[in-house]
C-alpha positions as CSV (number, residue, x, y, z in Angstrom):
1,M,194.3,76.4,42.3
2,T,193.8,78.8,39.4
3,T,190.2,79.7,38.6
4,P,189.4,78.7,35.0
5,L,189.1,81.6,32.5
6,H,185.5,80.8,31.7
7,Q,184.6,81.2,35.3
8,R,186.5,84.5,35.7
9,L,184.6,85.8,32.6
10,A,181.3,84.6,34.2
11,L,180.2,82.9,31.0
12,R,176.6,81.8,31.0
13,E,175.1,78.5,29.9
14,R,175.0,79.4,26.2
15,E,177.1,82.2,24.6
16,L,178.5,83.6,21.4
17,V,181.8,85.0,22.5
18,S,183.6,87.4,20.1
19,I,187.2,88.4,20.8
20,V,188.7,91.6,19.5
21,G,191.9,93.7,20.0
22,A,195.5,92.4,20.1
23,G,198.0,90.6,22.3
24,G,196.4,87.2,22.8
25,K,193.2,86.7,21.0
26,S,194.0,83.3,19.6
27,T,195.4,82.0,22.9
28,T,192.2,83.3,24.7
29,M,190.0,81.6,22.1
30,F,191.6,78.2,22.2
31,T,192.0,78.3,26.0
32,L,188.3,79.0,26.4
33,G,187.4,76.3,23.8
34,R,189.3,73.6,25.7
35,E,188.0,74.7,29.1
36,L,184.4,74.7,27.9
37,A,184.8,71.4,26.0
38,G,186.3,70.0,29.2
39,K,183.0,70.4,31.0
40,Q,181.3,68.4,28.3
41,S,179.8,71.3,26.3
42,K,179.4,71.5,22.5
43,V,181.9,74.1,21.4
44,I,182.8,75.8,18.1
45,V,185.9,77.9,17.7
46,T,186.1,80.0,14.6
47,T,187.3,83.3,13.0
48,T,185.7,86.0,10.9
49,T,189.2,87.2,9.8
50,N,192.2,85.1,8.7
51,L,194.2,82.8,11.0
52,A,197.7,81.3,10.4
53,A,197.3,77.6,9.8
54,D,200.1,76.7,12.3
55,Q,197.9,78.1,15.1
56,L,195.3,75.4,14.6
57,T,195.4,72.4,17.0
58,E,191.8,71.5,17.3
59,P,189.7,69.0,15.3
60,S,188.5,70.8,12.2
61,C,185.4,71.1,10.0
62,W,186.0,72.8,6.6
63,S,182.3,73.7,6.1
64,D,180.5,76.4,7.9
65,D,177.0,75.1,7.0
66,P,175.1,74.8,10.3
67,G,173.7,71.3,9.4
68,V,177.2,69.9,8.5
69,V,178.7,71.5,11.6
70,D,176.0,70.1,13.8
71,V,176.8,66.6,12.7
72,A,180.5,67.1,13.5
73,L,179.9,68.6,17.0
74,V,180.9,66.3,19.8
75,R,180.5,67.0,23.5
76,G,183.9,67.4,25.2
77,E,185.8,68.4,22.1
78,A,186.1,71.9,20.7
79,L,185.6,71.9,16.9
80,F,187.3,74.5,14.7
81,V,185.1,75.7,11.9
82,A,186.3,77.7,8.9
83,A,185.5,78.3,5.3
84,E,188.7,77.1,3.7
85,L,192.5,76.7,4.0
86,V,194.6,78.5,1.3
87,M,198.3,77.9,1.5
88,D,199.2,78.7,5.1
89,K,196.1,80.9,5.8
90,I,192.7,79.9,7.2
91,T,189.9,81.9,5.7
92,G,187.3,82.8,8.2
93,S,183.5,82.7,7.9
94,S,181.4,85.8,7.5
95,P,179.8,87.3,10.7
96,E,176.4,86.4,9.3
97,T,177.4,82.8,8.9
98,V,178.7,82.7,12.5
99,D,175.3,84.1,13.6
100,R,173.7,81.2,11.8
101,L,175.9,78.6,13.4
102,F,174.9,80.0,16.8
103,A,171.2,80.2,16.0
104,E,170.7,77.0,13.9
105,S,173.0,74.4,15.5
106,T,172.9,72.6,18.9
107,V,176.1,74.3,20.0
108,D,176.5,75.6,23.5
109,Y,179.3,78.0,22.9
110,V,180.7,79.7,19.7
111,I,184.0,81.4,20.3
112,V,185.1,83.6,17.5
113,E,188.3,85.6,16.8
114,A,186.7,88.7,15.3
115,D,189.8,91.0,14.7
116,G,193.3,90.8,13.4
117,A,196.5,92.4,14.8
118,R,199.5,90.8,13.1
119,S,200.9,89.6,16.4
120,K,201.1,93.1,17.9
121,L,200.2,94.0,21.5
122,V,197.6,96.7,21.0
123,K,195.6,98.0,18.0
124,A,193.0,100.5,16.8
125,P,190.7,99.2,14.1
126,A,190.6,100.3,10.5
127,V,187.3,101.2,8.8
128,H,186.5,97.5,8.0
129,E,187.3,96.3,11.5
130,P,186.4,94.5,13.7
131,V,184.2,91.8,12.2
132,I,181.8,91.0,15.1
133,P,178.8,88.8,14.6
134,S,175.6,90.6,15.5
135,L,174.3,87.9,17.9
136,S,177.4,88.1,20.1
137,T,176.3,87.8,23.7
138,I,179.7,88.9,25.1
139,V,182.7,90.6,23.6
140,L,186.2,90.2,25.0
141,V,188.5,93.2,24.3
142,V,192.1,92.1,24.5
143,A,195.4,94.0,24.9
144,G,198.9,93.0,26.0
145,L,199.9,94.6,29.3
146,D,203.6,94.6,28.2
147,A,202.7,97.3,25.6
148,I,202.7,99.8,28.5
149,G,206.0,101.6,28.8
150,Q,207.0,100.9,25.2
151,Q,206.9,103.1,22.1
152,I,203.6,103.0,20.3
153,S,205.2,102.4,16.9
154,E,206.9,99.3,18.2
155,V,204.0,97.6,19.9
156,A,200.9,98.7,18.0
157,H,199.1,97.4,14.9
158,R,198.1,100.5,13.0
159,P,200.2,102.7,15.3
160,E,199.1,106.0,13.7
161,L,195.5,105.1,14.5
162,V,196.4,104.2,18.1
163,A,198.3,107.4,18.6
164,G,195.4,109.4,17.0
165,L,192.9,108.0,19.5
166,I,195.1,109.2,22.4
167,G,196.0,112.5,20.7
168,T,199.8,111.9,20.6
169,D,202.5,110.7,18.2
170,S,203.3,107.1,17.4
171,D,206.9,107.7,18.6
172,E,205.6,108.4,22.1
173,V,205.6,105.8,24.9
174,L,202.2,104.1,25.7
175,T,201.0,104.7,29.2
176,A,198.4,102.8,31.2
177,T,196.1,105.9,30.8
178,G,196.8,105.9,27.0
179,L,196.0,102.2,26.7
180,A,192.8,102.7,28.6
181,E,191.8,105.5,26.3
182,V,192.4,103.2,23.3
183,L,190.4,100.3,24.8
184,L,187.5,102.5,25.8
185,H,187.3,104.7,22.7
186,P,184.2,104.2,20.5
187,E,186.5,104.0,17.5
188,G,189.0,101.8,19.4
189,G,188.3,98.8,21.6
190,L,184.5,99.5,21.8
191,K,184.0,99.9,18.1
192,G,181.3,97.7,16.5
193,I,180.2,96.0,19.6
194,P,176.5,95.0,19.5
195,A,174.4,97.1,21.9
196,N,173.1,94.1,23.8
197,A,176.5,92.4,24.2
198,R,178.3,92.3,27.6
199,I,181.8,93.7,27.5
200,V,184.8,92.3,29.3
201,M,188.2,93.8,29.1
202,V,191.0,91.2,29.1
203,P,194.5,92.6,29.6
204,T,196.8,89.7,28.8
205,R,200.5,88.8,29.3
206,L,200.4,89.7,33.0
207,T,203.7,89.2,34.9
208,F,205.0,90.3,38.2
209,K,206.7,93.2,36.4
210,E,203.4,94.5,35.1
211,R,201.4,94.3,38.3
212,E,201.4,98.0,39.1
213,S,200.5,99.1,35.6
214,A,197.8,96.3,35.5
215,A,196.2,97.6,38.7
216,E,196.1,101.2,37.3
217,L,194.6,100.0,34.0
218,V,192.0,97.8,35.7
219,E,190.9,100.9,37.8
220,L,190.5,103.0,34.7
221,L,188.7,100.3,32.7
222,I,186.2,99.2,35.3
223,A,184.9,102.8,35.8
224,H,183.4,102.7,32.3
225,P,179.6,102.0,32.4
226,R,179.7,99.5,29.5
227,V,182.5,97.4,31.0
228,E,181.1,94.5,33.0
229,R,184.4,93.3,34.4
230,V,188.1,93.3,33.8
231,V,190.0,90.0,33.8
232,P,193.8,90.2,33.6
233,T,195.4,86.9,32.4
234,P,199.0,85.7,32.8
235,M,201.8,85.4,30.3
236,T,201.6,82.1,28.5
237,S,204.2,80.3,26.5
């Protein structure tokens, strides 16, 4: 039997979980939301960036006022909270508003997608990224394992920034060591994380093919003093 993701992450009884990086943030967010709702918790899933409307499958609340959201919260059902829907894009709430949702409602878990990557497997943040709420208790840093062995320009969002963090060119192949450098760089995966937040690295899209590169990456990541644990997750449809 597969251990649920929330147990592998060692989530506590009440958490504000921010998810950054690339290669599976939305899948991770909704998976966690459903798992935690399944154990009869009050759960909010939300975003501080923009989300494609076709990704939304949860019951929704189109107000991010803590009082309104609190009335809409139901144990056993993850509630997606966002500011508004414009055309095919969901506009996220500000990080300050997400902090208020966590502080002023009766929610057990707030899970927020706090970064954008345009469906790429790895990224380095621009000046205005990521958008992490200050009360985050844990931050998940996500990257797709299948980026390893591929050309940076093909798999990266902001490839020139990714290459710059490694000290290479964007037409070079991304190695496990290079990916670890990006994820552990203070201007890369660790950028903007609150000092008191726990950090968990989540290499996603694990298949049998990536097992060796995954093992190498895990060894590199777990050696960093700020990384609490590394939790590889499988490829999902």
